[in-house]
Each structure stands twice: as C-alpha cells, then as structure tokens.
C-alpha positions as CSV (number, residue, x, y, z in Angstrom):
1,M,-4.4,2.7,-10.1
2,S,-8.2,2.6,-10.6
3,D,-10.7,5.5,-10.4
4,E,-14.3,5.1,-9.3
5,R,-17.1,7.2,-7.9
6,N,-18.7,6.2,-4.6
7,D,-21.8,8.3,-4.9
8,G,-24.9,7.2,-3.0
9,L,-22.9,6.1,0.0
10,H,-24.2,6.2,3.6
11,P,-23.8,9.6,5.1
12,R,-21.3,8.3,7.7
13,H,-19.2,6.4,5.1
14,P,-15.5,7.3,5.3
15,G,-15.5,8.6,1.8
16,R,-18.4,11.1,2.3
17,G,-17.1,14.6,2.3
18,K,-13.6,13.9,3.6
19,C,-10.5,11.9,2.7
20,A,-9.8,8.4,4.1
21,V,-7.1,5.9,3.4
22,I,-8.0,2.2,3.9
23,E,-5.6,-0.7,3.5
24,L,-6.5,-3.4,1.0
25,E,-5.6,-7.1,1.4
26,S,-5.6,-10.0,-1.0
27,M,-8.8,-12.0,-1.1
28,D,-6.6,-15.1,-0.9
29,N,-4.6,-13.7,2.1
30,E,-1.4,-13.5,0.0
31,P,1.0,-11.3,1.8
32,E,2.9,-10.4,-1.4
33,I,-0.1,-8.3,-2.5
34,G,-0.6,-4.9,-0.9
35,G,-2.5,-1.7,-1.5
36,F,-4.9,0.9,-0.4
37,I,-8.0,2.8,-1.4
38,I,-8.3,6.5,-1.0
39,F,-11.8,8.0,-0.5
40,L,-11.7,11.6,-1.7
41,P,-14.0,14.4,-0.6
42,S,-15.9,14.5,-3.9
43,G,-16.9,10.9,-3.6
44,A,-14.2,9.7,-6.0
45,T,-11.9,6.8,-5.0
46,K,-8.4,5.9,-6.1
47,T,-7.0,2.4,-5.7
48,V,-3.3,1.6,-5.6
49,H,-1.9,-1.9,-5.3
50,W,1.4,-3.7,-5.8
51,R,2.9,-7.2,-5.5
52,G,6.4,-7.8,-4.0
53,T,8.5,-10.3,-2.2
54,K,10.7,-7.9,-0.3
55,P,9.9,-5.0,2.1
56,I,9.4,-1.6,0.5
57,T,12.2,0.8,1.6
58,P,12.4,3.6,2.3
59,T,8.8,3.7,3.3
60,L,8.4,7.5,3.4
61,D,9.8,7.9,-0.1
62,A,7.4,5.2,-1.3
63,A,4.5,6.8,0.4
64,K,5.4,10.2,-1.2
65,E,5.6,8.5,-4.6
66,Y,2.2,6.9,-4.3
67,T,0.7,10.2,-3.0
68,T,2.2,12.0,-6.0
69,R,0.8,9.5,-8.4
70,V,-2.7,10.0,-7.0
71,V,-2.4,13.8,-7.2
72,D,-1.1,13.5,-10.8
73,S,-4.1,11.4,-11.7
74,L,-6.4,14.1,-10.2
75,L,-4.5,16.8,-12.1
76,K,-5.1,14.9,-15.4
77,Q,-8.9,15.2,-14.7
78,G,-8.7,18.9,-15.1
79,R,-11.1,21.4,-13.5
80,G,-14.0,20.2,-11.4
81,A,-14.0,17.3,-8.9
82,G,-10.3,16.6,-9.4
83,E,-9.3,20.1,-8.5
84,A,-11.7,20.2,-5.6
85,D,-10.2,17.0,-4.2
86,I,-6.7,18.3,-4.6
87,N,-7.5,21.5,-2.7
88,G,-9.7,19.8,-0.1
89,T,-7.3,17.1,1.0
90,N,-4.5,17.2,3.5
91,W,-1.9,15.4,1.4
92,T,0.7,15.3,4.3
93,S,-1.8,13.2,6.3
94,V,-2.5,11.0,3.2
95,A,1.2,10.3,2.8
96,A,1.5,9.4,6.5
97,A,-1.5,7.1,6.2
98,I,0.0,5.5,3.1
99,Q,3.3,5.1,4.9
100,R,1.5,3.2,7.7
101,V,-0.1,0.9,5.1
102,I,3.4,0.2,3.6
103,L,4.9,-0.4,7.1
104,D,2.1,-2.9,7.9
105,W,2.6,-4.6,4.5
106,N,6.4,-4.8,5.2
107,D,5.7,-6.5,8.5
108,K,3.7,-9.2,6.7
109,I,6.4,-9.7,4.1
110,V,9.1,-9.9,6.8
111,G,6.9,-12.4,8.7
112,K,6.6,-14.6,5.5
113,I,10.4,-14.4,4.9
114,N,11.1,-15.4,8.6
115,A,8.6,-18.2,8.4
116,K,10.3,-19.6,5.3
117,M,13.7,-19.3,6.9
118,V,12.5,-21.3,9.9
119,R,10.9,-23.9,7.7
120,D,14.1,-24.2,5.7
121,M,16.2,-24.6,8.9
122,V,13.8,-27.3,10.2
123,D,14.0,-29.1,6.9
124,G,17.8,-28.8,6.9
125,T,18.0,-26.9,3.6
126,V,19.7,-23.8,5.0
127,I,23.2,-23.3,3.5
128,T,25.6,-21.7,6.0
129,G,29.2,-20.4,5.9
130,G,31.2,-18.4,3.4
131,P,31.7,-18.9,-0.3
132,R,34.1,-21.8,0.3
133,D,32.0,-23.4,3.1
134,R,28.8,-24.4,1.4
135,R,27.5,-27.2,3.6
136,Q,24.0,-28.2,4.0
137,H,22.9,-28.8,7.6
C-alpha cells in the first residue's frame, strides 16, 4: 500500500473533497495484477495492489480486509488528515466499491484460466479421467 497527496488537483477531480475508489490495471495488461486507488477527502491517496493466479474468494471478506488495512494506515497517521479522512468517509461504500474491483479482477482471472483450458484442449494436452485413467487426448 502506498500513500501520496494529490494536492493541486482540478476542482472536479474525483479525489477533491470526497472519497472515490478507482480500479488499477497492469500497464502490460497482465490479468494477474489487480488493485485500486482510493482518493480520500483530504486529498490523500491510498494504493492497494496484488498479484494472483486464482480468483479471490470470498470477495466481501477480501474487500473488508483491504478496507481495514486502509483505515489502519490512516489510524497510524494520528490526528489531523488521517482522522478527518476516517470520519469523513463512508467505509461501507468503500468496501462495496473494493468488492466490485475484486469481482471484476476475478472475471479477468477466470477468463485467463478458461482461455488456457481451451488452448490446452485444442493442443491435446488436457488429461482426463480419474487417477487410474491418465490418458492424453
């Protein structure tokens, strides 16, 4: 998680005076990399990212965990902007937005898994059957 200030932003920027969650994507379009940036009311931002090859489940628990990590990082800042951001943010809405980001990321991962399975089937490398029936088709 990284922490930055976005002072000097355009007045209609999503981080100006309210909270916004925006999905981040890999610059190389790698579906294994996911994350989001939270623009906080004070102008601070928090960035969370991860790498994985399987869908994140359960998504709501993961969203709550990421939300808790962001709040914890704000609590460590002590009084001032961190406290104002904690009090001025609807954390239930933030968790819901983070869950949406995770669901969208999961869709990309499942798509990649399905595409690999289709490629393997076309190439004839899928192994079918039970433990005693390991034939390659």
